[in-house]
C-alpha positions in Angstrom: 9.1 -46.6 -47.3 11.1 -47.9 -44.4 12.7 -44.5 -44.0 9.4 -42.8 -43.9 8.1 -45.2 -41.2 11.2 -44.7 -39.1 10.9 -40.9 -39.4 7.3 -41.1 -38.2 8.2 -43.2 -35.2 10.9 -40.9 -34.2 8.6 -37.9 -34.5 6.1 -39.6 -32.2 8.7 -40.0 -29.5 9.6 -36.3 -29.5 7.9 -34.0 -27.0 5.4 -31.6 -28.4 6.3 -28.0 -27.7 3.7 -25.4 -26.5 4.0 -23.7 -29.9 3.3 -26.9 -32.0 0.2 -27.2 -34.0 -2.1 -30.2 -34.4 -4.6 -30.8 -37.2 -8.1 -30.8 -35.9 -9.4 -32.6 -38.9 -11.2 -29.6 -40.2 -8.5 -28.3 -42.5 -7.4 -25.7 -40.0 -4.4 -25.9 -37.6 -5.2 -25.6 -33.9 -2.7 -24.4 -31.4 -1.7 -27.0 -28.8 -0.8 -25.6 -25.4 -0.2 -27.1 -22.0 -2.7 -26.1 -19.4 -1.4 -23.0 -17.7 -0.9 -23.1 -13.9 -3.8 -21.9 -11.9 -3.3 -18.3 -10.8 -3.6 -17.5 -7.1 -6.1 -14.6 -6.7 -5.9 -12.8 -3.4 -9.3 -11.7 -2.0 -9.8 -7.9 -1.9 -9.4 -6.4 1.5 -12.6 -5.5 3.4 -12.8 -2.7 6.0 -15.7 -3.5 8.4 -17.3 -1.1 10.7 -15.8 2.4 11.3 -12.2 3.5 12.0 -13.0 3.8 15.7 -14.9 0.5 16.0 -14.1 -1.9 13.2 -12.3 -4.9 11.9 -10.2 -5.8 8.9 -10.5 -8.8 6.6 -7.9 -9.9 4.1 -5.5 -7.1 5.1 -2.1 -6.4 3.5 1.0 -5.7 5.4 2.9 -2.5 4.5 6.7 -3.2 3.9 9.2 -2.3 6.6 11.3 -0.1 4.4 11.9 1.0 0.8 13.9 3.3 -1.4 11.6 6.2 -0.6 10.4 5.4 3.0 11.2 3.9 6.4 8.8 2.8 9.1 8.8 4.0 12.7 7.6 2.2 15.8 6.1 5.0 17.9 6.0 2.8 21.1 9.6 1.5 21.0 10.8 4.6 19.2 12.9 2.6 16.6 13.0 1.5 13.0 11.4 -0.5 11.5 7.9 -0.6 12.9 6.8 -4.0 14.1 5.0 -6.2 11.5 1.9 -6.4 13.7 1.4 -2.6 13.4 1.6 -2.3 9.6 -1.6 -3.8 8.3 -4.2 -2.0 6.2 -6.5 -2.6 3.2 -4.8 -3.3 -0.1 -6.1 0.1 -1.3 -4.5 2.0 1.5 -1.1 0.3 1.0 -1.2 1.0 -2.7 -2.1 4.6 -2.1 0.7 5.1 0.3 3.3 3.5 -2.0 2.0 5.5 -5.0 2.1 8.9 -3.2 5.6 8.1 -1.8 6.8 7.2 -5.3 5.4 10.4 -6.8 6.8 12.5 -4.0 10.3 11.0 -4.4 10.2 11.5 -8.2 9.6 15.2 -7.7 11.9 15.6 -4.6 14.8 13.1 -5.2 17.0 15.1 -2.7 14.4 14.8 0.1 14.8 12.5 3.1 12.8 9.3 3.0 9.2 9.5 4.1 8.5 8.1 7.6 5.5 5.8 7.9 4.1 5.0 11.3 1.2 2.8 12.4 -1.5 1.5 10.0 -3.4 -1.1 12.0 -3.5 -4.6 13.3 -3.8 -7.7 11.0 -7.5 -8.3 11.8 -8.2 -4.7 12.9 -9.9 -3.9 16.2 -8.6 -1.8 19.1 -5.0 -0.6 18.7 -4.3 0.2 22.3 -4.1 3.6 24.1 -2.0 5.3 21.3 -4.9 5.2 18.8 -8.6 5.8 19.1 -9.0 4.8 15.4 -6.9 2.7 13.0 -9.3 -0.2 13.6 -10.4 -1.2 10.1 -7.5 -0.7 7.8 -8.3 2.7 6.4 -5.9 4.9 8.5 -2.1 5.5 8.4 0.3 7.9 10.1 2.9 9.7 8.0 5.6 11.7 9.7 6.5 15.1 8.5 10.0 15.3 6.9 12.6 17.0 9.1 14.8 19.9 8.1 17.9 18.0 9.4 16.9 15.0 7.3 17.0 12.6 10.3 14.9 9.5 9.8 12.7 9.9 12.9 9.6 12.0 13.8 10.1 15.7 14.5 9.8 16.6 18.2 8.7 20.2 17.5 7.0 21.9 14.7 10.1 24.0 14.2 12.0 20.9 13.0 9.6 20.2 10.1 10.6 21.0 6.6 7.4 22.9 5.9 7.8 23.0 2.1 8.1 19.2 1.8 5.5 18.5 4.4 2.9 20.7 2.8 3.6 18.9 -0.5 2.9 15.6 1.2 -0.4 16.9 2.5 -1.3 18.2 -1.0 -0.5 14.9 -2.6 -2.7 12.9 -0.2 -5.5 15.3 -0.9 -4.9 14.9 -4.7 -5.0 11.1 -4.1 -8.6 11.6 -2.8 -7.9 10.9 0.8 -11.2 11.2 2.8 -9.4 12.9 5.7 -6.0 14.3 6.5 -5.4 15.4 10.1 -2.6 17.9 10.8 -1.3 19.4 14.0 -2.5 22.8 15.5 1.1 24.2 15.4 1.9 23.1 11.8 -0.1 25.7 9.9 -0.6 23.2 7.0 -3.7 23.9 4.8 -6.0 22.2 2.4 -9.6 21.8 1.4 -12.0 22.4 4.4 -13.5 19.2 5.5 -10.6 17.1 4.2 -7.6 18.7 5.9 -8.5 19.2 9.6 -6.6 20.3 12.6 -6.3 17.9 15.5 -4.3 17.9 18.6 -1.4 15.5 19.0 -0.6 15.7 15.3 2.3 18.1 15.3 4.8 15.4 14.3 2.7 13.5 11.8 -0.2 13.7 9.5 -3.0 11.2 9.7 -4.4 9.9 6.4 -7.8 8.2 6.1 -9.1 6.8 2.8 -12.7 6.1 1.9 -14.1 2.6 2.5 -15.0 0.5 -0.5 -18.7 1.2 -1.2 -19.4 -2.5 -1.6 -18.7 -3.1 2.1 -19.8 0.2 3.6 -22.8 -1.2 5.4 -21.4 -4.5 6.6 
């Protein structure tokens, strides 16, 4: 009897593991678990207004570099791009990373993809370089160079046309709303999606559709 009591006292002093079971008094064991930590849920990004007159709420910053990409500051002409120029919606950042990963899987020998400006942390005017990029839906992607240098091409002749057209095609397949290409590049795509615009001979401009929940805000 004394041994049984001693065993019970020792058992009460032992910590109960998360996998232990307690009798609920109903003849069925009930799992005992510690309360899990509260998960931190990040609010979804919200693109307000339009790309040429808008704001960004709960933006996400694109990383400065990765295995398949580098970022380029078009003002300072250096890598990486400054943190304040790399903000977009969470959907835009995910799309860019997904397209880059798919592109790299198919072209492991290709140079890393150059990513330019996205937008400011809270959106709004982005200075004289951009008329748009104001609500987190736009990003500049530099065409890969034939010489594999990690910097924007200075002429259309420096572009690796095969790889660049593949990038254009992949953004179209990812359901980009708009892809601007330069007048001297000759890149093609579905009318209304792939459009020619001056000053885009060294990069393509990707725009995604706004989330329909916030389209009218």
